All heavy atoms as a GROMACS GRO file, in nm:
protein
  447
    1MET      N    1  -0.368   5.672  -6.682
    1MET     CA    2  -0.368   5.547  -6.755
    1MET      C    3  -0.337   5.569  -6.903
    1MET      O    4  -0.279   5.484  -6.967
    1MET     CB    5  -0.505   5.481  -6.737
    1MET     CG    6  -0.505   5.338  -6.779
    1MET     SD    7  -0.399   5.244  -6.670
    1MET     CE    8  -0.432   5.082  -6.728
    2ALA      N    9  -0.376   5.686  -6.956
    2ALA     CA   10  -0.350   5.715  -7.097
    2ALA      C   11  -0.201   5.722  -7.126
    2ALA      O   12  -0.157   5.686  -7.234
    2ALA     CB   13  -0.418   5.844  -7.137
    3VAL      N   14  -0.125   5.770  -7.029
    3VAL     CA   15   0.019   5.780  -7.048
    3VAL      C   16   0.080   5.642  -7.067
    3VAL      O   17   0.170   5.622  -7.148
    3VAL     CB   18   0.085   5.854  -6.929
    3VAL    CG1   19   0.235   5.856  -6.942
    3VAL    CG2   20   0.031   5.995  -6.918
    4GLN      N   21   0.030   5.544  -6.996
    4GLN     CA   22   0.081   5.408  -7.009
    4GLN      C   23   0.057   5.356  -7.151
    4GLN      O   24   0.143   5.289  -7.207
    4GLN     CB   25   0.014   5.315  -6.906
    4GLN     CG   26   0.051   5.349  -6.764
    4GLN     CD   27   0.200   5.332  -6.736
    4GLN    OE1   28   0.268   5.250  -6.796
    4GLN    NE2   29   0.252   5.414  -6.646
    5TRP      N   30  -0.059   5.384  -7.209
    5TRP     CA   31  -0.087   5.339  -7.345
    5TRP      C   32   0.005   5.407  -7.446
    5TRP      O   33   0.046   5.346  -7.544
    5TRP     CB   34  -0.233   5.362  -7.381
    5TRP     CG   35  -0.323   5.262  -7.316
    5TRP    CD1   36  -0.413   5.287  -7.217
    5TRP    CD2   37  -0.330   5.122  -7.343
    5TRP    NE1   38  -0.475   5.170  -7.181
    5TRP    CE2   39  -0.426   5.067  -7.257
    5TRP    CE3   40  -0.263   5.038  -7.431
    5TRP    CZ2   41  -0.457   4.932  -7.258
    5TRP    CZ3   42  -0.295   4.904  -7.431
    5TRP    CH2   43  -0.390   4.852  -7.346
    6LYS      N   44   0.038   5.533  -7.420
    6LYS     CA   45   0.132   5.603  -7.508
    6LYS      C   46   0.268   5.536  -7.504
    6LYS      O   47   0.333   5.517  -7.606
    6LYS     CB   48   0.145   5.749  -7.468
    6LYS     CG   49   0.030   5.836  -7.509
    6LYS     CD   50   0.058   5.981  -7.472
    6LYS     CE   51  -0.055   6.072  -7.511
    6LYS     NZ   52  -0.028   6.211  -7.475
    7LYS      N   53   0.313   5.502  -7.384
    7LYS     CA   54   0.442   5.435  -7.369
    7LYS      C   55   0.443   5.300  -7.438
    7LYS      O   56   0.539   5.264  -7.506
    7LYS     CB   57   0.477   5.418  -7.221
    7LYS     CG   58   0.514   5.546  -7.152
    7LYS     CD   59   0.550   5.521  -7.007
    7LYS     CE   60   0.579   5.650  -6.934
    7LYS     NZ   61   0.610   5.626  -6.792
    8VAL      N   62   0.336   5.224  -7.422
    8VAL     CA   63   0.326   5.092  -7.485
    8VAL      C   64   0.325   5.107  -7.637
    8VAL      O   65   0.394   5.033  -7.708
    8VAL     CB   66   0.201   5.016  -7.435
    8VAL    CG1   67   0.177   4.891  -7.517
    8VAL    CG2   68   0.214   4.983  -7.288
    9GLY      N   69   0.250   5.202  -7.687
    9GLY     CA   70   0.243   5.225  -7.831
    9GLY      C   71   0.377   5.267  -7.888
    9GLY      O   72   0.420   5.217  -7.992
   10LEU      N   73   0.444   5.358  -7.820
   10LEU     CA   74   0.576   5.403  -7.865
   10LEU      C   75   0.676   5.288  -7.864
   10LEU      O   76   0.754   5.271  -7.958
   10LEU     CB   77   0.627   5.517  -7.777
   10LEU     CG   78   0.764   5.574  -7.812
   10LEU    CD1   79   0.763   5.632  -7.952
   10LEU    CD2   80   0.805   5.678  -7.711
   11PHE      N   81   0.672   5.207  -7.760
   11PHE     CA   82   0.760   5.091  -7.749
   11PHE      C   83   0.734   4.995  -7.865
   11PHE      O   84   0.829   4.945  -7.927
   11PHE     CB   85   0.739   5.020  -7.615
   11PHE     CG   86   0.826   4.899  -7.598
   11PHE    CD1   87   0.961   4.911  -7.571
   11PHE    CD2   88   0.771   4.772  -7.609
   11PHE    CE1   89   1.040   4.800  -7.556
   11PHE    CE2   90   0.849   4.659  -7.594
   11PHE     CZ   91   0.984   4.673  -7.567
   12ALA      N   92   0.608   4.971  -7.897
   12ALA     CA   93   0.574   4.880  -8.007
   12ALA      C   94   0.625   4.933  -8.140
   12ALA      O   95   0.678   4.856  -8.222
   12ALA     CB   96   0.423   4.858  -8.012
   13VAL      N   97   0.612   5.063  -8.162
   13VAL     CA   98   0.660   5.123  -8.287
   13VAL      C   99   0.812   5.111  -8.297
   13VAL      O  100   0.866   5.075  -8.402
   13VAL     CB  101   0.615   5.270  -8.298
   13VAL    CG1  102   0.686   5.342  -8.411
   13VAL    CG2  103   0.464   5.278  -8.316
   14VAL      N  104   0.882   5.138  -8.189
   14VAL     CA  105   1.028   5.129  -8.189
   14VAL      C  106   1.073   4.986  -8.215
   14VAL      O  107   1.165   4.961  -8.294
   14VAL     CB  108   1.086   5.184  -8.056
   14VAL    CG1  109   1.234   5.151  -8.044
   14VAL    CG2  110   1.063   5.334  -8.047
   15VAL      N  111   1.008   4.891  -8.150
   15VAL     CA  112   1.044   4.750  -8.171
   15VAL      C  113   1.019   4.710  -8.316
   15VAL      O  114   1.102   4.642  -8.377
   15VAL     CB  115   0.966   4.659  -8.074
   15VAL    CG1  116   0.978   4.513  -8.112
   15VAL    CG2  117   1.014   4.680  -7.931
   16PHE      N  118   0.908   4.754  -8.374
   16PHE     CA  119   0.879   4.721  -8.513
   16PHE      C  120   0.984   4.780  -8.606
   16PHE      O  121   1.031   4.714  -8.699
   16PHE     CB  122   0.740   4.771  -8.551
   16PHE     CG  123   0.707   4.747  -8.695
   16PHE    CD1  124   0.678   4.620  -8.741
   16PHE    CD2  125   0.705   4.853  -8.785
   16PHE    CE1  126   0.648   4.598  -8.875
   16PHE    CE2  127   0.675   4.832  -8.918
   16PHE     CZ  128   0.647   4.704  -8.963
   17ILE      N  129   1.022   4.905  -8.583
   17ILE     CA  130   1.123   4.970  -8.667
   17ILE      C  131   1.255   4.896  -8.658
   17ILE      O  132   1.321   4.870  -8.760
   17ILE     CB  133   1.138   5.119  -8.629
   17ILE    CG1  134   1.013   5.196  -8.671
   17ILE    CG2  135   1.262   5.180  -8.693
   17ILE    CD1  136   1.006   5.337  -8.620
   18LEU      N  137   1.296   4.862  -8.537
   18LEU     CA  138   1.420   4.787  -8.520
   18LEU      C  139   1.412   4.650  -8.588
   18LEU      O  140   1.510   4.605  -8.650
   18LEU     CB  141   1.453   4.771  -8.372
   18LEU     CG  142   1.496   4.899  -8.302
   18LEU    CD1  143   1.514   4.874  -8.152
   18LEU    CD2  144   1.625   4.951  -8.362
   19TYR      N  145   1.297   4.584  -8.579
   19TYR     CA  146   1.278   4.455  -8.644
   19TYR      C  147   1.297   4.467  -8.795
   19TYR      O  148   1.366   4.386  -8.858
   19TYR     CB  149   1.140   4.399  -8.611
   19TYR     CG  150   1.103   4.276  -8.689
   19TYR    CD1  151   1.156   4.152  -8.656
   19TYR    CD2  152   1.018   4.284  -8.799
   19TYR    CE1  153   1.125   4.039  -8.729
   19TYR    CE2  154   0.986   4.172  -8.872
   19TYR     CZ  155   1.039   4.049  -8.837
   19TYR     OH  156   1.008   3.938  -8.910
   20VAL      N  157   1.235   4.569  -8.855
   20VAL     CA  158   1.246   4.588  -9.000
   20VAL      C  159   1.391   4.616  -9.038
   20VAL      O  160   1.442   4.561  -9.137
   20VAL     CB  161   1.153   4.700  -9.048
   20VAL    CG1  162   1.181   4.737  -9.192
   20VAL    CG2  163   1.008   4.659  -9.031
   21ILE      N  164   1.458   4.699  -8.962
   21ILE     CA  165   1.598   4.734  -8.993
   21ILE      C  166   1.688   4.612  -8.982
   21ILE      O  167   1.773   4.588  -9.068
   21ILE     CB  168   1.647   4.847  -8.899
   21ILE    CG1  169   1.576   4.978  -8.935
   21ILE    CG2  170   1.798   4.864  -8.910
   21ILE    CD1  171   1.601   5.090  -8.837
   22ILE      N  172   1.668   4.531  -8.880
   22ILE     CA  173   1.755   4.416  -8.859
   22ILE      C  174   1.727   4.306  -8.961
   22ILE      O  175   1.821   4.245  -9.014
   22ILE     CB  176   1.739   4.362  -8.715
   22ILE    CG1  177   1.797   4.464  -8.617
   22ILE    CG2  178   1.805   4.226  -8.698
   22ILE    CD1  179   1.764   4.437  -8.472
   23THR      N  180   1.600   4.280  -8.992
   23THR     CA  181   1.568   4.169  -9.081
   23THR      C  182   1.588   4.202  -9.228
   23THR      O  183   1.618   4.113  -9.308
   23THR     CB  184   1.422   4.121  -9.061
   23THR    OG1  185   1.334   4.231  -9.083
   23THR    CG2  186   1.403   4.067  -8.922
   24ASP      N  187   1.569   4.328  -9.268
   24ASP     CA  188   1.583   4.365  -9.410
   24ASP      C  189   1.631   4.510  -9.422
   24ASP      O  190   1.553   4.601  -9.447
   24ASP     CB  191   1.449   4.347  -9.481
   24ASP     CG  192   1.464   4.346  -9.632
   24ASP    OD1  193   1.576   4.365  -9.680
   24ASP    OD2  194   1.363   4.324  -9.700
   25PRO      N  195   1.763   4.530  -9.405
   25PRO     CA  196   1.816   4.668  -9.410
   25PRO      C  197   1.792   4.738  -9.543
   25PRO      O  198   1.769   4.859  -9.546
   25PRO     CB  199   1.965   4.651  -9.384
   25PRO     CG  200   1.982   4.514  -9.330
   25PRO     CD  201   1.866   4.433  -9.376
   26ALA      N  202   1.794   4.665  -9.652
   26ALA     CA  203   1.774   4.729  -9.784
   26ALA      C  204   1.632   4.785  -9.795
   26ALA      O  205   1.612   4.896  -9.844
   26ALA     CB  206   1.802   4.629  -9.895
   27LYS      N  207   1.536   4.708  -9.750
   27LYS     CA  208   1.397   4.755  -9.756
   27LYS      C  209   1.377   4.872  -9.660
   27LYS      O  210   1.305   4.967  -9.691
   27LYS     CB  211   1.301   4.642  -9.720
   27LYS     CG  212   1.158   4.676  -9.745
   27LYS     CD  213   1.071   4.554  -9.726
   27LYS     CE  214   1.003   4.526  -9.857
   27LYS     NZ  215   0.913   4.413  -9.853
   28ALA      N  216   1.442   4.868  -9.544
   28ALA     CA  217   1.433   4.979  -9.449
   28ALA      C  218   1.490   5.107  -9.512
   28ALA      O  219   1.434   5.215  -9.496
   28ALA     CB  220   1.506   4.946  -9.320
   29ALA      N  221   1.600   5.094  -9.585
   29ALA     CA  222   1.659   5.210  -9.652
   29ALA      C  223   1.563   5.265  -9.758
   29ALA      O  224   1.552   5.386  -9.776
   29ALA     CB  225   1.791   5.172  -9.716
   30ASP      N  226   1.494   5.174  -9.828
   30ASP     CA  227   1.394   5.219  -9.926
   30ASP      C  228   1.282   5.298  -9.858
   30ASP      O  229   1.237   5.399  -9.910
   30ASP     CB  230   1.335   5.100 -10.001
   30ASP     CG  231   1.434   5.036 -10.097
   30ASP    OD1  232   1.532   5.103 -10.135
   30ASP    OD2  233   1.411   4.919 -10.135
   31TYR      N  234   1.237   5.250  -9.743
   31TYR     CA  235   1.132   5.321  -9.669
   31TYR      C  236   1.179   5.461  -9.627
   31TYR      O  237   1.104   5.557  -9.638
   31TYR     CB  238   1.089   5.243  -9.545
   31TYR     CG  239   1.014   5.116  -9.574
   31TYR    CD1  240   1.025   5.006  -9.489
   31TYR    CD2  241   0.931   5.102  -9.684
   31TYR    CE1  242   0.957   4.888  -9.513
   31TYR    CE2  243   0.862   4.986  -9.710
   31TYR     CZ  244   0.875   4.879  -9.625
   31TYR     OH  245   0.807   4.764  -9.649
   32VAL      N  246   1.302   5.471  -9.582
   32VAL     CA  247   1.356   5.601  -9.542
   32VAL      C  248   1.364   5.694  -9.663
   32VAL      O  249   1.327   5.811  -9.654
   32VAL     CB  250   1.494   5.585  -9.474
   32VAL    CG1  251   1.561   5.719  -9.454
   32VAL    CG2  252   1.479   5.512  -9.342
   33GLN      N  253   1.408   5.641  -9.775
   33GLN     CA  254   1.417   5.722  -9.896
   33GLN      C  255   1.279   5.771  -9.940
   33GLN      O  256   1.262   5.888  -9.977
   33GLN     CB  257   1.482   5.643 -10.009
   33GLN     CG  258   1.499   5.725 -10.136
   33GLN     CD  259   1.570   5.647 -10.246
   33GLN    OE1  260   1.600   5.530 -10.232
   33GLN    NE2  261   1.595   5.714 -10.357
   34ILE      N  262   1.180   5.684  -9.934
   34ILE     CA  263   1.044   5.723  -9.969
   34ILE      C  264   0.996   5.835  -9.876
   34ILE      O  265   0.934   5.932  -9.920
   34ILE     CB  266   0.949   5.602  -9.964
   34ILE    CG1  267   0.980   5.507 -10.079
   34ILE    CG2  268   0.803   5.645  -9.968
   34ILE    CD1  269   0.913   5.372 -10.067
   35GLY      N  270   1.025   5.821  -9.747
   35GLY     CA  271   0.985   5.924  -9.651
   35GLY      C  272   1.050   6.058  -9.680
   35GLY      O  273   0.984   6.162  -9.677
   36PHE      N  274   1.181   6.057  -9.709
   36PHE     CA  275   1.250   6.182  -9.739
   36PHE      C  276   1.199   6.244  -9.868
   36PHE      O  277   1.186   6.366  -9.879
   36PHE     CB  278   1.401   6.161  -9.747
   36PHE     CG  279   1.469   6.159  -9.613
   36PHE    CD1  280   1.546   6.052  -9.575
   36PHE    CD2  281   1.456   6.266  -9.525
   36PHE    CE1  282   1.608   6.050  -9.451
   36PHE    CE2  283   1.517   6.266  -9.402
   36PHE     CZ  284   1.594   6.156  -9.364
   37GLU      N  285   1.168   6.162  -9.968
   37GLU     CA  286   1.113   6.216 -10.092
   37GLU      C  287   0.976   6.280 -10.068
   37GLU      O  288   0.946   6.384 -10.126
   37GLU     CB  289   1.102   6.105 -10.197
   37GLU     CG  290   1.236   6.062 -10.253
   37GLU     CD  291   1.227   5.944 -10.347
   37GLU    OE1  292   1.115   5.894 -10.370
   37GLU    OE2  293   1.332   5.902 -10.397
   38ALA      N  294   0.896   6.219  -9.982
   38ALA     CA  295   0.765   6.276  -9.951
   38ALA      C  296   0.779   6.409  -9.879
   38ALA      O  297   0.709   6.506  -9.912
   38ALA     CB  298   0.684   6.178  -9.866
   39VAL      N  299   0.871   6.418  -9.783
   39VAL     CA  300   0.893   6.542  -9.711
   39VAL      C  301   0.946   6.650  -9.805
   39VAL      O  302   0.903   6.765  -9.802
   39VAL     CB  303   0.989   6.520  -9.592
   39VAL    CG1  304   1.034   6.652  -9.532
   39VAL    CG2  305   0.923   6.433  -9.486
   40SER      N  306   1.038   6.611  -9.893
   40SER     CA  307   1.093   6.706  -9.989
   40SER      C  308   0.986   6.758 -10.084
   40SER      O  309   0.980   6.878 -10.114
   40SER     CB  310   1.206   6.639 -10.069
   40SER     OG  311   1.253   6.724 -10.170
   41SER      N  312   0.901   6.670 -10.131
   41SER     CA  313   0.793   6.710 -10.221
   41SER      C  314   0.696   6.804 -10.150
   41SER      O  315   0.650   6.903 -10.209
   41SER     CB  316   0.720   6.586 -10.272
   41SER     OG  317   0.611   6.622 -10.352
   42ALA      N  318   0.664   6.773 -10.026
   42ALA     CA  319   0.573   6.858  -9.950
   42ALA      C  320   0.634   6.997  -9.930
   42ALA      O  321   0.565   7.099  -9.944
   42ALA     CB  322   0.540   6.795  -9.816
   43ALA      N  323   0.762   7.002  -9.897
   43ALA     CA  324   0.829   7.132  -9.878
   43ALA      C  325   0.831   7.211 -10.008
   43ALA      O  326   0.810   7.333 -10.008
   43ALA     CB  327   0.971   7.110  -9.827
   44GLN      N  328   0.855   7.143 -10.119
   44GLN     CA  329   0.854   7.211 -10.249
   44GLN      C  330   0.716   7.268 -10.280
   44GLN      O  331   0.703   7.381 -10.326
   44GLN     CB  332   0.896   7.114 -10.360
   44GLN     CG  333   0.896   7.175 -10.499
   44GLN     CD  334   1.002   7.281 -10.517
   44GLN    OE1  335   1.113   7.266 -10.470
   44GLN    NE2  336   0.966   7.389 -10.583
   45SER      N  337   0.613   7.190 -10.250
   45SER     CA  338   0.476   7.236 -10.275
   45SER      C  339   0.441   7.356 -10.189
   45SER      O  340   0.377   7.451 -10.235
   45SER     CB  341   0.377   7.123 -10.250
   45SER     OG  342   0.399   7.017 -10.340
   46ILE      N  343   0.482   7.354 -10.064
   46ILE     CA  344   0.457   7.469  -9.975
   46ILE      C  345   0.531   7.592 -10.026
   46ILE      O  346   0.476   7.703 -10.026
   46ILE     CB  347   0.496   7.434  -9.830
   46ILE    CG1  348   0.399   7.331  -9.774
   46ILE    CG2  349   0.499   7.559  -9.743
   46ILE    CD1  350   0.441   7.272  -9.641
   47GLY      N  351   0.655   7.572 -10.070
   47GLY     CA  352   0.731   7.684 -10.126
   47GLY      C  353   0.665   7.741 -10.250
   47GLY      O  354   0.659   7.863 -10.266
   48ASP      N  355   0.615   7.654 -10.337
   48ASP     CA  356   0.545   7.701 -10.457
   48ASP      C  357   0.419   7.780 -10.419
   48ASP      O  358   0.389   7.883 -10.479
   48ASP     CB  359   0.507   7.583 -10.546
   48ASP     CG  360   0.628   7.518 -10.611
   48ASP    OD1  361   0.737   7.578 -10.612
   48ASP    OD2  362   0.612   7.404 -10.660
   49PHE      N  363   0.347   7.730 -10.319
   49PHE     CA  364   0.225   7.799 -10.275
   49PHE      C  365   0.258   7.936 -10.217
   49PHE      O  366   0.192   8.035 -10.247
   49PHE     CB  367   0.151   7.713 -10.173
   49PHE     CG  368   0.032   7.782 -10.112
   49PHE    CD1  369  -0.084   7.801 -10.187
   49PHE    CD2  370   0.036   7.829  -9.982
   49PHE    CE1  371  -0.194   7.865 -10.132
   49PHE    CE2  372  -0.073   7.893  -9.927
   49PHE     CZ  373  -0.189   7.911 -10.002
   50MET      N  374   0.362   7.942 -10.134
   50MET     CA  375   0.399   8.070 -10.072
   50MET      C  376   0.445   8.169 -10.179
   50MET      O  377   0.417   8.289 -10.170
   50MET     CB  378   0.510   8.049  -9.968
   50MET     CG  379   0.463   7.976  -9.846
   50MET     SD  380   0.330   8.068  -9.766
   50MET     CE  381   0.281   7.952  -9.643
   51THR      N  382   0.515   8.121 -10.281
   51THR     CA  383   0.556   8.209 -10.391
   51THR      C  384   0.434   8.261 -10.465
   51THR      O  385   0.425   8.379 -10.499
   51THR     CB  386   0.648   8.132 -10.488
   51THR    OG1  387   0.763   8.086 -10.417
   51THR    CG2  388   0.690   8.220 -10.604
   52TRP      N  389   0.336   8.172 -10.487
   52TRP     CA  390   0.212   8.213 -10.554
   52TRP      C  391   0.139   8.319 -10.472
   52TRP      O  392   0.090   8.417 -10.525
   52TRP     CB  393   0.124   8.088 -10.573
   52TRP     CG  394  -0.008   8.115 -10.637
   52TRP    CD1  395  -0.033   8.138 -10.769
   52TRP    CD2  396  -0.134   8.120 -10.571
   52TRP    NE1  397  -0.168   8.156 -10.789
   52TRP    CE2  398  -0.233   8.146 -10.668
   52TRP    CE3  399  -0.174   8.106 -10.439
   52TRP    CZ2  400  -0.366   8.157 -10.637
   52TRP    CZ3  401  -0.308   8.116 -10.408
   52TRP    CH2  402  -0.402   8.143 -10.507
   53VAL      N  403   0.133   8.300 -10.339
   53VAL     CA  404   0.066   8.397 -10.251
   53VAL      C  405   0.142   8.530 -10.254
   53VAL      O  406   0.081   8.637 -10.262
   53VAL     CB  407   0.054   8.342 -10.108
   53VAL    CG1  408   0.010   8.450 -10.010
   53VAL    CG2  409  -0.042   8.224 -10.103
   54ALA      N  410   0.275   8.524 -10.248
   54ALA     CA  411   0.355   8.645 -10.248
   54ALA      C  412   0.340   8.723 -10.379
   54ALA      O  413   0.351   8.846 -10.380
   54ALA     CB  414   0.502   8.611 -10.224
   55ASN      N  415   0.312   8.654 -10.487
   55ASN     CA  416   0.291   8.720 -10.617
   55ASN      C  417   0.148   8.766 -10.636
   55ASN      O  418   0.110   8.805 -10.745
   55ASN     CB  419   0.331   8.625 -10.732
   55ASN     CG  420   0.479   8.605 -10.738
   55ASN    OD1  421   0.558   8.690 -10.696
   55ASN    ND2  422   0.520   8.491 -10.790
   56GLY      N  423   0.068   8.760 -10.532
   56GLY     CA  424  -0.068   8.810 -10.538
   56GLY      C  425  -0.168   8.707 -10.588
   56GLY      O  426  -0.278   8.744 -10.626
   57GLY      N  427  -0.131   8.583 -10.593
   57GLY     CA  428  -0.222   8.479 -10.636
   57GLY      C  429  -0.244   8.474 -10.786
   57GLY      O  430  -0.343   8.422 -10.833
   58LYS      N  431  -0.150   8.529 -10.859
   58LYS     CA  432  -0.163   8.530 -11.005
   58LYS      C  433  -0.094   8.408 -11.063
   58LYS      O  434   0.010   8.365 -11.017
   58LYS     CB  435  -0.101   8.657 -11.062
   58LYS     CG  436  -0.166   8.783 -11.011
   58LYS     CD  437  -0.094   8.904 -11.060
   58LYS     CE  438  -0.156   9.029 -10.998
   58LYS     NZ  439  -0.074   9.147 -11.023
   59ASP      N  440  -0.151   8.356 -11.170
   59ASP     CA  441  -0.090   8.239 -11.236
   59ASP      C  442   0.021   8.281 -11.328
   59ASP      O  443   0.027   8.370 -11.395
   59ASP     CB  444  -0.194   8.160 -11.316
   59ASP     CG  445  -0.285   8.082 -11.220
   59ASP    OD1  446  -0.239   8.046 -11.113
   59ASP    OD2  447  -0.400   8.057 -11.259
   0.00000   0.00000   0.00000
């Protein structure tokens, strides 16, 4: 029964995304840009942390 709820939830998310894209493409593009900026920032932070660890944790 849990699998059915996953399918329903996924379907609802897909329908919502399509609704946003169709009704307001400019706002949907802004959401995508915000998402990519967040992922880019997170990757940069992880890279900075790994560099700090590789340097022995020195500031």
